[in-house]
C-alpha positions in Angstrom: -10.5 -31.7 -42.4 -13.9 -31.7 -40.5 -14.6 -28.1 -41.8 -14.2 -29.3 -45.4 -16.6 -32.2 -44.7 -19.2 -30.0 -43.2 -19.0 -27.7 -46.2 -19.4 -30.6 -48.6 -22.4 -31.9 -46.5 -23.9 -28.4 -46.7 -23.4 -28.2 -50.5 -25.0 -31.6 -50.8 -28.0 -30.5 -48.8 -28.3 -27.4 -50.9 -28.3 -29.5 -54.1 -30.9 -31.8 -52.6 -33.1 -28.8 -51.7 -32.8 -27.5 -55.2 -33.8 -30.8 -56.6 -36.9 -30.9 -54.4 -37.8 -27.3 -55.4 -37.7 -28.4 -59.0 -40.6 -30.7 -58.3 -42.8 -27.6 -58.6 -41.7 -27.2 -62.2 -44.2 -28.7 -64.7 -43.1 -32.1 -65.9 -43.1 -33.0 -69.6 -45.5 -35.9 -69.2 -48.4 -33.9 -67.8 -51.9 -34.8 -68.7 -53.4 -32.4 -71.3 -56.6 -31.8 -69.2 -54.9 -30.0 -66.3 -51.4 -28.6 -67.3 -50.9 -26.8 -64.0 -50.5 -29.8 -61.8 -48.4 -33.0 -61.6 -49.0 -36.0 -59.4 -46.7 -39.0 -59.4 -48.2 -42.3 -60.5 -45.9 -44.5 -58.3 -43.5 -44.0 -55.4 -40.7 -41.5 -55.8 -37.1 -42.5 -55.5 -34.7 -40.1 -53.7 -31.0 -41.1 -54.3 -28.9 -39.9 -51.3 -25.0 -39.8 -51.7 -24.2 -40.8 -48.2 -24.4 -43.7 -45.8 -27.6 -44.4 -43.8 -27.7 -42.5 -40.5 -25.5 -39.6 -41.7 -26.7 -36.0 -41.6 -27.5 -35.9 -45.3 -29.6 -39.1 -44.9 -31.5 -37.8 -41.9 -32.2 -34.5 -43.8 -33.4 -36.4 -46.8 -35.7 -38.6 -44.7 -37.2 -35.5 -43.0 -37.9 -34.0 -46.5 -39.3 -37.3 -47.7 -41.6 -37.5 -44.7 -43.2 -34.2 -45.6 -43.1 -34.6 -49.3 -44.8 -38.0 -49.5 -48.2 -36.9 -48.1 -48.2 -33.7 -50.3 -47.7 -35.7 -53.4 -49.9 -38.7 -52.4 -47.1 -41.2 -52.9 -44.3 -42.4 -50.6 -40.8 -41.2 -51.2 -38.2 -44.0 -51.0 -34.7 -43.1 -49.8 -32.0 -44.9 -51.7 -28.5 -44.5 -50.1 -25.6 -44.8 -52.6 -22.4 -43.8 -50.7 -19.0 -43.9 -52.4 -16.6 -42.1 -54.7 -17.4 -38.7 -53.1 -21.0 -38.9 -54.2 -20.3 -39.9 -57.8 -22.0 -43.2 -57.4 -25.3 -41.6 -56.4 -25.0 -38.7 -59.0 -24.3 -41.2 -61.7 -27.3 -43.3 -60.8 -29.5 -40.3 -60.7 -28.2 -39.2 -64.1 -29.0 -42.6 -65.6 -32.5 -42.7 -64.1 -35.4 -42.9 -66.4 -36.5 -39.2 -67.1 -40.1 -39.8 -65.9 -40.1 -37.4 -62.9 -40.1 -40.2 -60.3 -36.4 -40.1 -59.4 -34.5 -37.3 -57.6 
């Protein structure tokens, strides 16, 4: 059972890393003056599908710590454990598509 949990945690971290890499993709709401850059207008929200203090949460906080200064806005970690991650994924899917939620 612990082996399965570690694999699930690894897959979650991989999904989180993919989401963060997608930040480099140009957003739809870019200013027309400079189409090659995107900067958030308010703090970013990172939805994490685990409880605070878990390995996924710690990894997300490390990523947020480095991502915030690069983007010029803080990254707020929002833990949503439950239902095998479905609570967090559902919330992320329902988020406003403005580029400020991961």
